N, C-alpha and C positions, 0 to 999 in steps of 0.2 A: 221589829216596827212595821206594821201592817199599813194598808193604805187608809183605812179609816182614821187613823191618826195624823195622816196628812190633811184629811179632809177637816177634822176637828181643829187642827191648828190654823187652816186657812180660814175657818169660820170664826175663830176665836179671834185671830188678827183683823179680820173684817170687822168684826163688832167691836173692837177696841178702837180702831180708827174712827169708826162712826161716832164713838163716845169722845173723842177728843176735841173735834171741831164741828161746829154746826153746818159749815158749808158742805162738809163732806155728807152730812145726813141729806141735805137739800139734793146734792147731786145723785145720791144714791136713789132718791125717790124719784127723781126725774127720769133717771135712767131705767129703773123699773117701770116707770108709765111708758116711755118710749118703747121699751122692748115688748111691754104687753100690747101696745097698739100695733107693732110690726107683726107679733104673733096671730093677732086676731085677723090682720089683713091677710098674712099668709095662709092661714087655716081656710078662710073664705076662698080665696084664689085656687088653692089646690083642692079643694072639695068641690068646686064648681063643676067639673068633667062628670062627676059621679053623680051630682043631683041633676044634671041634664042628660044623663045616660049616654054620653058622648065617649065612646070607646077610644076612638082615634085620637081626640082632643087630649084624653089622659095619657096616651102614649107619646104625644108631642111635649105636653107642659110638664109632667112629672121629671122626666130626665133633664130637660133643659132647666127648670127652676131648681132641681137640685144642683145642678152644675153651677148654677148662678151662686147658690148659698156656699159651695166649696170655695169657688173663686172669691166671695166675699171675706170668708174665713181666713183666706191667705193673703189678700191685698188690703182689707180695709185696717188690719193692724199696723200695717207699713206706712199707710198713708195718713190715716186719721186719729185711730183711737189708741194704738200701742197694745202692748200685752200686759196683762195684770201680773205682776211679780211679787205678790204679796209672800210666796214661797220662793224667794231667789236661790237658785241652786248653789250659790256662794255661801250661803249660811250653814250648809251642811257639808262644807268641805273638810271640817275637823271631826265629823261623826263617822264611826265605822260603818257605814251603811254600804253594802253592795249596790253596783250601778242597776242591776236589775230593780232592787227594791226602791231605790231612788226615782227612777223612771216610772215605775209604776205608781208610787205614791203621788208624784206631781201630776202625772197623766189623770188619774181619778179626781185629784183636787181640781184639776182645771175643768173638769166637768160641773163641779158645784159652784156654778156662778151664773149671773143673770143671762149673759149671752147664750150660754148652752141650753138653760132651761126653756129660754124664749125661742131658740131654733127648734128644740124639740117640739115644744107646742105648736109652733106653726106648722110643722112638717106632718103633725098628727091629721091634718086635712087630706094628706094622701091616703093615710090610712081610711078615713071616711070614704074617699073616692073609689078605693079598692073594694071596701065593703059593699058599695051601691053596684060596683060592677061585677064581683064575682063572689060576693058572700063572705062568710065568716073566715074560710080558709086564705082567701085572698087577703082578708085584713089582718090576719095573723102574720102572714109572710111579709106584708108590706110593714107592719109594725117592727119585724126584725130588720127589715131595710133600713127604715129610718134611724133605728138606733145605731147600726154600724154606720151609717151616713154621718150621725153625729161624731162618732168615735173618729171617723176620718176627718171630719172639719177641724176637730181639736188636735189630731196629731198633725195634719198638714200646716196647721197654723204654729205649733209650737216646733216643729221640726225646722221649718223655713227660716223662722224669726232667729231661732238659736244659731243655725248655720250662717245665716247672714251677719249676725251680730259677731260671730267668731271672724269672719273674713274683714269684717270693717274695723276690729281691734288691731289688726295687723296692718301697718301703714304700707307695707310691701305688698299686700294683697287688694288695697282700695282700687287700683286701677282695673284689676280682674273682677271686682264685684260690680264697678262701673258697666263694664263691658256686658256682664251677665244680665244685669237690670236692662240695658238698653237692647240685648237680644230678646229678653222677654218681652219687653215693649214691641220689638218689631214682629214677634210672634203673634201677639195679641191684637195688634193692629188689623191683619187682615180679617180677623174673626169680628171685630167691629165692623168692618166695611161690609162684610158679608151680611151681619145681622141687619144693618141700615139698609143695604140694598134690598134684602128680603122683605124687610116691611114697607118699603116705598113702593116695590112693585107687586106685592101681595102673592108672592110665589109661595104659597104654603105648601106646596108638594116639596119644594126645595127645604124649606123649613122642617118639613117631616123627615126628609132623609136625613138631615142634619142631627134631629132628635134621634134618629135611628142609630147613628153612630154614637152620639154622646152615650146613649144607654149602654154601650159596650165599653165604655171607659170607666175608671174609678170614680170620675165626678158625677155621672148619672146611672152607673149600675145599681148602687142600692136603693135608689127611689124608684125603679121601674120593675122591680121582681114582683110586686103585687099584680100589677098589671099584665105581667107575663102570665102569671098563673092563672088570671081571670080571662086571658085569651086563648087559653090552652097550652101556652109554650112552658110546661112545668119543668122541662129539661133544662131552660135557661137560669132558671133559680140558683141551683148549686153552683153552677159555673159562675156566674155574677157574683155570688156571695163569695167563693174562694178567689176571685179577682180583687175584691174589695178588702178581704181579710189579708190578702197576701201584701196589698198596698200599705195596710195598716202597720203590718209586721215590718216592713221596709221603712217606713218612716219612723217608726219608734226606735228601730237600729240605728238610723240616721241620726236622730235627736240624741241616742245614747252617746254616740262617737264625739259629738260636739259639747255636750253637757259637762264633761270632765274638765275640757279648757275653760267653760265658764265658771267652774267651780274655782279653778285656779286664780282666775282674775287677771288684773295687769302683769301679774308675775310670769304669765305664761310667755308673754312676749317681751320681757325686759332682759335689756342686754346692756353691758356697761359701754359709756361712750365717753370719747376723749374729744375734749374742747380745745380747738386751735386757739393758741395765745393771740391776743388782738390787743392794740393800742387805742382802741376807740373806747369811750365811756359807756356805762351800763345803758343810758339812754340812747345812744348812738347806735349800739347793737341790736336793739329791740325796736326801733321806730325807723321805717324807711325814710330816705332822704326827702321824699316828696310829701311826707306829712311834717305839720309843725311840730317844734320840741316843746311841748306842753302837754296839759292833761289830756286834751282832745286827741292829740296824736297819739300819745301812748295807750289810751283806751282803744282807739280805733285800730292800732296796729295789733294789739293783743287779741281784739276779736275776730279781725282777720285771720290771725294764725288759728285761733282756737275753732273757727267755724270749718276749717279743714282737718284739724288734728283730733279734736274730741270727737268720740263716736256719736253721743246722741246729735250733735250738731251736723257731723258729716252726714249721717243717715237722712236727717231733714233735707240737706242739699241734694243728695242723690236722689231722693223721693221726688223733689220738685224737678230734677232734670228728666226723671221718666215721664212726668206730666207734659214736660217740654217736647218729648219724643212723640208722645200720643197726639199732642195737638195738630201737627200737620195732616194726620190720618182723619180726625174728626172734620177739621176744616174741608179737607178735599172730598169728603163723604157729603158735606152740606151743599146747599144750593150755591150759586153762584153770586148772590146777593151781598151787598155790603154789610148788612146786619148780622149774617151768621158769624163772619170771622170777628167783626166788632165784639160781639157778645161774649164769644170764646175767649178772646183775648183779655177782657175785662175780668173774666174768671181767674186766668193764669196771673195776671198781674197782682189781683188780690190775694191769690194763693201765696205769692211770694211774700207779701207781708206777714201772711199768717205765721211764718216760721219765727217771728219775734214775739208771738202772743205770749209764750212764757221764757222771756230771754234772761229774766233773773233765776227762774227755777235750773237753769243750766248751770249756773254759778255756784248755787247750794251756799253753803257757809263761806265760801270764798268771796262772796260778794261783801263780807266785813271789810275787806281792805279799802274798797271805795268808800263805805261808810265812814271809817275811822279817819280816811283822807279828807273828807268833807267835800267830795266832788259835787258841784252843782247840779241839780237834776236836768237841767236842760243840756249841759255838756255831756252829763252821762248819756242821755237817751240819744242827743245827736250823734256821739262817737260810735254808740253801738250799731246805729243805722247805717253810719259810714262804713264800719267794719264789714257789715253783712252784705251793702251794697256793692262790695268789691266783687262779690260773686253774682248776686243777683242782676246787677246793672248789665254785663256782658251777657248773662243769659237771657234776658229780656230782649236785648238787641238782636241776638242770633235768632230768637223764636219769631220776632218781626219780620226778619230777612225771609226765613224759611217759609212762613206764611205768605208772604207776598209772592214768592216764586212758585210755590205749591198751587196756589189758586190763580195762577196766571196774570197776577196784577203787581207786577214789580214797581210801577208808579206810585202804588199805595203804600209802600213801606214808610216813607215819612209818616203819614198819618197813622199807620199802626203802631210806630214807635211812640207817638203822641198818646195814643189810646192806652197802652201798656203803662207808660210812665204816670198817666192819670189814675189808672186803677191801682198802681202800686202806691203813689202817694195817698190816696183815699183810704187804702187799706191800713197805711201806716197811721193815718190820722185816727183810726179805730183801735188799731192793735197797741198803740203807745200807751193810752189810758188803762186799756184793759190788763196790759202787762204789769202795770203798777197796782191796780185794785184786785185782779183776779188771779195772782201768781200761785203756783202750788208746788210743792216739792217733788222732785224726782227720786225714786229709789237708788240706794247706793249699790249699784250693779254695773257691770260691763255690758250689759245687753242694752243697745241703743233704743230698742223699742219697748223696754220695760216701763211698767206704769204702776204707781200705787193705786191702793184701793181709792176708787172716785177719780183718780187722774185721767183714765181714758175717757171717761165721760166729759170731764173738764176739758181736755184737748179738743175732742170732738164738737162740743158746744162752742167753745172759742172759735173754731175753724169755721164752723157753719154760720155763727154770727156775723163774723167779719166778712165773710163772702157775701151774706145776704145785705149787710150794711153797705158795704162797696157797691153792689149792684144797684141799690136805690140811690147813692149819693152820686153815682156817675150815670144816672137816668139822663140829665140833660146833654152829657156827650153822646149817648146812644141815639137819642132823638135828632141830635145835630148831624150825626152820620147817616142817619135814615133820611132825614128831610133836606139836607143841604147838597147831597149827591157829589158832584166833582168838585164843587166850592170846598168841601170838607179836605179833599185831598192836598189842598193848597194851605189850608188854614189848621189842619189837625194836629200838626208837630207843635206848633208854638202854643195853640189853645191846650193842648193835652198836657204840655210841659208845665204851662202856668198854673193850671188847674190842679195838677198833681203837687207843684211846690206850695201852692197856697193852703192846700188840705194839709200837707205835712207840717208847714208852719204853724198852722191852727192846732193840730194835735200835739205838737211839741210844746205849744204855749199852754196848754192844758194840763198835760201829763208832767211837765218839768216841776211846776210848784207842788203837783200832787206828790211826786217822789220825794222832794224835800221834806214835806210833812210826815210821810208815811215809810221813811227809809227804815227805821227801827223795826216797826211791825212787818215790813217787807221782808228783812232778814230774818226775823223770827219764823215766818212762814216758810220761806224757801229752805231755811235750815233744819226744820221739823224732822225729827228721827223717824224713819220709815220702819 
């Protein structure tokens, strides 16, 4: 079985998915248009140094831009879009395929997608710039560079998400995964501070030195070889290509070591368990003492348990935690005005609510139990929010405290808490109806970042839509924090809590009856075969 069979299989599955539901066709078209726009913008930006005949600008822009592209392929699937798992490795578990053949086929199939095509089209602007600066030879070398850069992007995305998925499947390794993500955030934070400081002080000499270093890393090396040839550093071309190819080889080897466990699925971590005998009833065993013994308490307890134990949900929680780690660095680099931390906290509060944008998709066909039990829509949604808020509430409180301390304004912590609660409640008001009307099925895979065809764009659009809507709806709070000054420090907490609670109540009032009417259709949507 050659790689072309994997490509044909992926294209056939994508085409079949587009034929099954109209909304997938719409999302695919929107995704293609967005990718085309980004490709045009990227081509124009990367070709600009060549059009202006600015050699030094090309030496700075191309490696830094290429590094941003590689980091985007690494982090965007973890935060927003997920990874397209049309070809789930678990589906090949029973086929007699060598591991090398499987990795090769999945790798080539990953290149046959809109993100890869858009990335390659955008980076062709670097080839244009190299052609203007160094002629045909530099253009051909840069074409080889952007091609290997694309291979690196796909390899790093697949390897990291596969390894992270394997770690998250093991409950014993979840703490280690959290520490590793926090360490990653700590490493990238100084880079963010350095970039912001360089932009503020316009120290382009320092930016140029950073670009020179990035050009000798796997992130920027493939995108700088054309400029190297144009400037007379032909000796650097084979060295950088060898560095990139070695990195791709190591990433593919790492991916191959984790894909076999992905093929085994949950059985890889299955162990027999012995349950201790207890005299408590079944409801008392599942529902904590502080929750009521009714449908609300049972669903809230179930959701709180699933948000930590189920891999897709736990990945969302950890990703949100990483954003919380980044936040103090961003605020510390911003100005000392109250508007900067307020705007950032509104973003984080809304991002917390975005985790519920596809809350029924996490359940899949298991949502049938709630439909058969006849749980009212408002009770269903309120209990799910309560279960998730058991984690989101303390996290938002910690973020407010950290931001207040980092910015040297501990007296503003109550107002910051009010801002976060307002943004969270407003985000819920947008997300709850969206989760009923725009739910989508998740693939049956143990990879927490896997997305079916069209699911990645759906997740991204829902996330950005909720963030934009929350930013607009919380505009009065932003104006209040900006205009009232110290008065806002006294009234920010009660006003923010009241604003968020009212927004949540309104969203629940709209989404509850909607869920009652659409429960069967919603079940059919999230249970669709992938």
